[in-house]
C-alpha positions as CSV (number, residue, x, y, z in Angstrom):
1,M,-14.0,-86.7,26.9
2,S,-12.7,-84.7,29.8
3,H,-13.1,-81.0,30.1
4,T,-10.3,-78.8,31.4
5,M,-11.4,-76.0,33.7
6,I,-9.9,-72.6,33.1
7,P,-9.0,-70.9,36.3
8,M,-11.3,-68.0,37.0
9,E,-8.4,-65.5,37.4
10,R,-7.2,-66.3,33.9
11,C,-10.7,-66.1,32.4
12,C,-11.3,-62.7,34.0
13,Q,-7.9,-61.4,32.9
14,H,-8.8,-62.2,29.3
15,A,-12.2,-60.4,29.7
16,W,-10.5,-57.4,31.3
17,A,-7.9,-57.2,28.6
18,T,-10.5,-57.3,25.8
19,R,-12.7,-54.6,27.4
20,G,-9.8,-52.3,28.1
21,L,-9.9,-52.7,31.9
22,V,-6.7,-52.6,33.8
23,R,-5.5,-53.9,37.1
24,G,-2.9,-52.0,39.1
25,P,-2.1,-49.4,41.6
26,R,-4.7,-47.0,40.3
27,A,-7.4,-49.6,40.5
28,G,-10.5,-49.1,42.7
29,P,-11.4,-51.2,45.7
30,D,-12.5,-54.1,43.5
31,G,-9.1,-54.2,41.8
32,L,-10.4,-52.7,38.5
33,S,-10.1,-49.2,37.2
34,L,-12.3,-47.5,34.6
35,P,-11.8,-48.5,31.0
36,R,-9.0,-46.8,29.1
37,L,-9.2,-45.9,25.5
38,S,-6.8,-47.9,23.4
39,P,-4.6,-46.2,20.9
40,R,-6.9,-47.7,18.2
41,T,-9.9,-45.7,19.4
42,H,-10.3,-42.4,17.6
43,A,-12.3,-39.5,18.8
44,R,-15.6,-38.9,17.2
45,P,-15.6,-36.3,14.4
46,A,-17.4,-33.0,15.0
47,A,-21.0,-33.0,14.1
48,S,-22.1,-31.2,11.0
49,K,-24.1,-28.0,11.5
50,R,-26.1,-28.9,8.4
51,P,-29.4,-30.7,9.0
52,G,-29.2,-34.3,7.8
53,P,-27.2,-36.0,5.1
54,T,-26.3,-33.9,2.0
55,K,-26.0,-34.4,-1.7
56,D,-23.3,-32.8,-3.8
57,E,-24.3,-31.5,-7.3
58,E,-22.7,-29.4,-10.0
59,R,-24.5,-26.5,-11.4
60,E,-23.6,-24.0,-14.1
61,V,-23.5,-20.4,-12.9
62,P,-23.1,-17.4,-15.2
63,L,-19.8,-15.6,-14.8
64,G,-21.3,-12.1,-15.0
65,K,-19.5,-9.5,-17.2
66,A,-16.9,-12.0,-18.4
67,G,-19.6,-14.1,-20.0
68,G,-19.8,-17.8,-20.2
69,L,-20.7,-20.4,-17.6
70,K,-18.7,-21.9,-14.7
71,K,-19.5,-25.2,-13.0
72,V,-19.9,-24.8,-9.2
73,A,-20.4,-27.6,-6.7
74,V,-23.5,-27.1,-4.7
75,T,-24.5,-29.1,-1.5
76,R,-28.1,-29.4,-0.4
77,P,-29.9,-31.7,2.1
78,I,-31.0,-35.1,0.6
79,G,-34.7,-35.1,0.0
80,S,-35.0,-31.4,-0.5
81,P,-36.1,-30.3,-3.9
82,P,-33.6,-28.7,-6.3
83,P,-33.8,-24.9,-6.3
84,D,-35.8,-24.9,-9.6
85,E,-38.5,-27.2,-8.0
86,A,-38.5,-25.3,-4.7
87,E,-40.2,-22.3,-6.4
88,D,-42.9,-24.6,-7.7
89,T,-43.6,-26.1,-4.2
90,S,-43.9,-22.6,-2.7
91,R,-46.7,-22.0,-5.1
92,L,-48.5,-25.1,-3.9
93,A,-48.3,-24.2,-0.2
94,V,-51.5,-23.5,1.7
95,P,-51.8,-19.8,2.7
96,Q,-51.7,-19.1,6.4
97,E,-55.2,-17.6,6.5
98,V,-56.7,-20.8,5.0
99,T,-54.7,-23.0,7.5
100,D,-56.0,-20.9,10.4
101,R,-59.5,-21.2,9.1
102,M,-59.2,-25.0,8.8
103,L,-57.9,-25.3,12.3
104,R,-60.7,-23.2,13.8
105,R,-63.2,-25.4,12.0
106,I,-61.5,-28.6,13.0
107,L,-61.5,-27.5,16.7
108,T,-65.2,-26.7,16.4
109,F,-66.5,-29.6,14.4
110,A,-64.3,-32.3,16.0
111,G,-63.9,-30.8,19.5
112,L,-67.6,-30.5,20.3
113,P,-68.6,-34.1,19.7
114,V,-65.5,-35.4,21.6
115,A,-66.2,-33.0,24.5
116,V,-69.8,-34.0,24.7
117,S,-68.9,-37.7,24.7
118,I,-66.4,-37.1,27.5
119,L,-69.0,-35.2,29.5
120,F,-71.4,-38.1,29.2
121,L,-69.1,-40.3,31.3
122,P,-69.6,-38.3,34.6
123,L,-73.3,-38.1,33.8
124,F,-73.5,-41.9,33.5
125,Y,-71.6,-42.2,36.8
126,F,-73.9,-39.6,38.5
127,L,-77.0,-41.4,37.3
128,K,-75.7,-44.8,38.6
129,V,-74.4,-43.6,42.0
130,T,-77.0,-41.1,43.1
131,Q,-80.2,-42.1,41.2
132,G,-79.6,-45.8,41.1
133,F,-80.3,-45.8,37.3
134,E,-77.8,-48.0,35.6
135,I,-77.3,-47.6,31.8
136,P,-76.4,-50.8,30.0
137,L,-72.7,-50.9,29.1
138,P,-73.3,-51.5,25.4
139,A,-75.3,-48.3,25.3
140,V,-72.4,-46.4,27.0
141,Y,-70.0,-47.8,24.4
142,F,-72.3,-46.9,21.6
143,I,-72.7,-43.3,22.8
144,Q,-69.0,-42.9,23.3
145,S,-68.3,-44.3,19.8
146,L,-70.8,-41.8,18.3
147,G,-69.0,-39.0,20.0
148,F,-65.5,-40.0,19.0
149,G,-66.6,-41.0,15.5
150,G,-68.3,-37.6,15.2
151,G,-64.9,-36.1,16.2
152,L,-63.2,-38.1,13.4
153,F,-65.8,-36.9,10.9
154,G,-65.4,-33.4,12.3
155,I,-61.8,-33.3,11.3
156,S,-62.6,-34.2,7.7
157,Y,-65.5,-31.8,7.6
158,G,-63.5,-29.0,9.2
159,I,-60.9,-29.2,6.4
160,L,-63.4,-29.6,3.5
161,S,-65.9,-27.0,4.8
162,A,-63.3,-24.2,5.0
163,S,-63.0,-21.8,2.2
164,W,-59.8,-22.5,0.3
165,D,-59.8,-19.0,-1.1
166,P,-57.7,-16.8,1.2
167,S,-59.7,-13.7,0.3
168,R,-63.1,-15.2,1.0
169,P,-64.0,-16.2,4.6
170,G,-66.8,-18.6,3.7
171,S,-70.1,-19.4,5.5
172,T,-70.6,-20.3,9.1
173,L,-71.4,-24.0,8.6
174,G,-69.5,-24.3,5.4
175,A,-72.1,-26.4,3.4
176,N,-71.4,-24.5,0.2
177,E,-67.6,-24.8,0.6
178,F,-68.0,-28.5,1.4
179,Q,-69.9,-29.0,-1.9
180,A,-67.2,-27.1,-3.8
181,N,-64.2,-28.7,-2.2
182,L,-65.2,-32.4,-2.1
183,P,-65.2,-32.8,-5.9
184,I,-61.7,-31.1,-6.0
185,L,-60.4,-33.7,-3.4
186,L,-62.0,-36.6,-5.2
187,E,-60.6,-35.5,-8.5
188,Y,-57.1,-35.2,-7.0
189,L,-57.4,-38.7,-5.5
190,R,-58.6,-40.2,-8.8
191,R,-55.5,-38.7,-10.6
192,K,-53.2,-40.2,-8.1
């Protein structure tokens, strides 16, 4: 079986034509110009100012003095709760005071162990270089793991040891709040 060679010029012309490239007097030094939009190409539609895809629904709205109900099309973002459920979710939101209290406790109980474990690294280096005392590598790993593991525990403890009542600040270490909040969390997880 013999193969027929297609001249390079013909092959390139086909590629140029399919990609919208043209040859001619307006071409650049290489003989090609920038691609032109074909008549089949349409401009992109303007972007919506609404966030994300939407869902159309019909809702009955009272007509006021005339009485009766009128069906009205309502558009809302997909995934957002219907207006009736939105009121229920606002009731379940965590108050700002409680959120700030949790964040302060997380920074304290998680930040201290992580900061201490990070400060141990220069200490180990100082002991090795200046004092000639080399700490075994598994011990360094173990101490670092304790520090970062303590930080992970501190995140959980910071959330559970905060007072979830906005009017009550809670204790300094939060042991009583932890004992009160842990059963609530476990009960919630059991129901799920």
